[in-house]
C-alpha positions in Angstrom: -23.5 3.3 2.1 -26.8 2.0 3.2 -28.4 -0.9 1.3 -32.2 -0.9 1.2 -34.9 -3.3 0.1 -34.8 -1.8 -3.4 -31.1 -2.5 -3.7 -31.6 -6.1 -2.7 -34.5 -6.5 -5.1 -32.3 -5.1 -7.9 -29.5 -7.5 -6.9 -32.0 -10.4 -7.0 -33.2 -9.3 -10.4 -29.5 -9.4 -11.7 -29.4 -5.6 -12.2 -25.8 -5.1 -13.5 -25.5 -1.5 -12.1 -26.5 -2.7 -8.6 -24.1 -5.7 -8.9 -21.3 -3.3 -9.8 -22.2 -1.0 -6.9 -22.1 -4.0 -4.6 -18.8 -5.2 -6.0 -17.1 -1.8 -5.8 -18.3 -1.2 -2.3 -17.5 -4.6 -0.7 -14.7 -6.2 -2.8 -11.9 -4.5 -0.9 -13.2 -5.8 2.5 -13.9 -9.3 1.2 -10.5 -9.4 -0.7 -8.6 -8.6 2.5 -10.5 -11.3 4.5 -9.9 -13.9 1.8 -6.2 -12.9 1.3 -5.6 -13.1 5.1 -6.8 -16.6 5.1 -5.4 -18.1 1.9 -2.2 -15.9 1.6 -2.0 -16.0 -2.2 -2.9 -12.9 -4.3 -4.1 -14.9 -7.4 -6.1 -17.3 -5.4 -7.6 -14.5 -3.4 -8.7 -12.8 -6.7 -10.2 -16.0 -7.9 -12.0 -16.7 -4.6 -13.3 -13.1 -4.6 -14.8 -13.6 -8.1 -16.3 -16.9 -7.0 -17.7 -15.3 -3.9 -19.5 -12.6 -5.8 -21.0 -15.1 -8.2 -22.3 -17.0 -5.1 -23.5 -13.7 -3.6 -25.4 -12.6 -6.7 -26.8 -16.1 -7.2 -28.1 -16.4 -3.6 -29.0 -12.8 -2.7 -32.6 -13.8 -2.5 -31.7 -15.9 0.6 -30.3 -12.9 2.5 -32.3 -12.0 5.6 -32.4 -8.2 5.9 -32.7 -8.4 9.6 -29.0 -9.3 9.8 -25.9 -7.5 8.7 -25.3 -7.6 5.0 -21.5 -7.4 5.4 -21.5 -10.3 7.8 -23.5 -12.4 5.2 -21.1 -11.4 2.5 -18.1 -12.3 4.7 -19.6 -15.7 5.6 -19.9 -16.5 1.9 -16.3 -15.4 1.2 -15.0 -17.4 4.2 -17.0 -20.5 3.2 -15.6 -20.3 -0.3 -12.1 -19.9 1.0 -12.5 -22.7 3.5 -13.8 -25.0 0.8 -10.9 -24.1 -1.5 -8.4 -24.9 1.3 -10.1 -28.3 2.0 -9.8 -29.1 -1.7 -6.2 -27.9 -2.1 -4.7 -29.2 1.2 -1.6 -27.1 0.6 0.8 -25.5 3.0 1.6 -21.9 2.4 4.8 -20.1 3.4 5.2 -16.8 5.2 4.7 -14.0 2.7 7.7 -11.6 2.8 6.6 -8.9 0.4 3.7 -8.4 -1.9 4.1 -6.8 -5.3 1.8 -3.9 -5.8 0.1 -3.7 -9.2 -0.5 -0.1 -10.0 -3.6 -0.9 -12.0 -5.3 -2.8 -9.2 -7.9 -1.0 -7.2 -7.5 -3.1 -4.1 -5.5 -2.1 -1.0 -3.1 -5.0 -0.5 -2.6 -6.2 3.0 1.0 -5.5 4.0 3.4 -7.8 5.7 3.2 -6.2 9.1 4.2 -8.3 12.2 0.6 -9.6 12.6 0.6 -10.9 8.9 4.0 -12.5 9.5 2.7 -14.2 12.6 -0.5 -15.5 10.9 1.4 -16.9 8.0 3.4 -19.2 10.3 0.1 -21.1 10.8 -1.3 -23.7 8.3 -4.1 -22.1 6.2 -7.0 -23.9 8.1 -5.7 -22.8 11.4 -5.1 -19.3 10.2 -8.7 -19.2 9.0 -10.0 -20.2 12.4 -7.8 -17.7 14.2 -8.9 -15.0 11.8 -12.6 -15.8 12.2 -12.3 -16.0 16.0 -10.1 -13.1 16.8 -10.5 -10.6 14.0 -14.0 -11.3 12.7 -15.3 -12.1 16.2 -17.2 -15.2 15.1 -18.3 -17.5 18.0 -17.0 -21.0 18.2 -20.5 -22.2 17.3 -20.5 -20.1 14.1 -17.0 -21.4 13.2 -18.1 -24.9 13.8 -21.1 -24.4 11.4 -18.8 -23.0 8.7 -16.0 -25.6 9.0 -18.3 -28.6 9.7 -16.2 -29.4 12.8 -17.1 -29.3 16.5 -16.9 -26.3 18.7 -14.1 -28.0 20.6 -12.1 -28.3 17.4 -12.3 -24.5 16.9 -11.4 -23.8 20.6 -8.5 -26.3 20.4 -7.1 -24.7 17.1 -7.3 -21.2 18.7 -5.6 -22.3 21.9 -2.8 -24.3 20.1 -2.3 -21.6 17.5 -2.0 -18.8 20.1 0.6 -20.9 22.0 2.5 -21.4 18.8 2.4 -17.7 17.9 3.5 -16.6 21.4 6.5 -19.0 21.2 7.7 -18.0 17.8 11.1 -16.2 17.6 10.4 -14.6 14.3 8.2 -11.8 15.5 7.6 -10.7 19.0 4.0 -9.6 19.5 1.7 -9.8 22.4 -1.5 -11.7 21.5 -4.1 -12.0 24.2 -7.2 -14.1 24.0 
């Protein structure tokens, strides 16, 4: 679905129908991104909610010359990263997610890639996700994380070595 200047104006004016349209269209994408980084269903739901509050509050700052979904993901990733910095928790590998039949989101499954990613600490998983899956540059990652570009490059290199050497799941990861 295409978003036009009238949609952005309606979002900026706190139009509930347009906010709902935005939420329905983009929440599955943002939820998956958040969940892949934090690894916890309840936390991902909370962060999704917080991300949409930030989106609706700051939509007037969006530059329509750039991709709207990229702007949304950046807000969601920033919220998730800030949460991880506050929590400083270590998450375990997720074996199986329970599927709530009333939930409209498509839960990420525990395929081999998910199992590999959840071996990593949350902050490292986030950098890997942003670099490899979301295709952020190291400069963009450094801006989001507040760390240097070399930090991002180092995390990617060390994490890929760790993932290649794991005996839990065999998967070729090339970078």
